[in-house]
N, C-alpha and C positions, 0 to 999 in steps of 0.2 A: 446523521445516519449512525455512525459508529461511535461507541463510547470508548475513547482512547484511555481515559483514566482507569476505568474498570478493567480493561484488558491489561494495562500496565500493572495494575495491582495483582492480578492473577498471575502474570508472568513472574513478578517479583516473589510472590509467595511460593511458587513451585520450583523456581530455578535453583539449581544446586550452586551455581557460580554467579555471584553478583555481576561480574563483568559481562557474562552471557546475557543476563536479563536486561542490562542496559543496552546492549547491542540489539537485542530483539525489540525492545521498546522503541528505539530510534528508527530501526528499519520499518517496523509496523506503522509508526506514526507517519513516516514518509509515504508509505503505500496508501494510508487512509487519506492523507492530505491530497495526494494525486487523484484518488477516487472522487473526493469531494470537488476538485476542480473539474474533472470530467463530467460530473453530474450537472454542472452549470455551463457546459461548453456548447458550442454550435459548430455545425459543419461549414466548411468553406472550400471551394474549388479554386486552386491556384491557376494562374495563367497557363501553366504547363499541363493542366488537367488532373493534377494530383490532389486528392482530397485530404484535408487536414481538419483537426478539431481545434478550436480556439476557445480559450477561457481567459478570464482576467484575474489577476492577483495584484493587490496594491496598485491598481490603476494601470498595470502593464499587461499586454497581451502575452499569453503563454500558448505556444503551438505544440500540438501533439501530432506526430506523424506515425507512419507505419512502424518505424524502428522503435520509437519511444513506447508505443503500445505493446510491441513485442517484448520489450524489456520489462514492462509492468506485469505482463502475463507470467514471465519467468519468475519474478519476485513473488507473485501471488502463489504460484505452484510451490515455491520453496516454503512459504508459510503454511500452505495446506498440509504438506508433509510434516512440518514441525508441529502444528497443532494436532494432527493425528497422533503423533508420538506423545505429546503432552496429555492428550485425552487417555491414551493407553496407560501412561504413567500414573495418572490419577486413579484410573479404574483398578489398577493392580495394587494400589496402596491399601 
């Protein structure tokens, strides 16, 4: 889906602080990896009636529940604001 290396290169090229670009690349890579796991997940209803999503990584089940999805949404919103700022920065140059 998403090209991490191209995005990493873009962040590195426009970032003022190298430590900031490394932080962004690491966080974005984590979000993209989770997105890719979710793309290959399936729904499962636990005995208590709670729905979770299950994916596999390295042969192990990874479960996503309401809390983990909520946290992912928060992180995506953080990046949406960041990339909007980057877009404006590039536009203003």
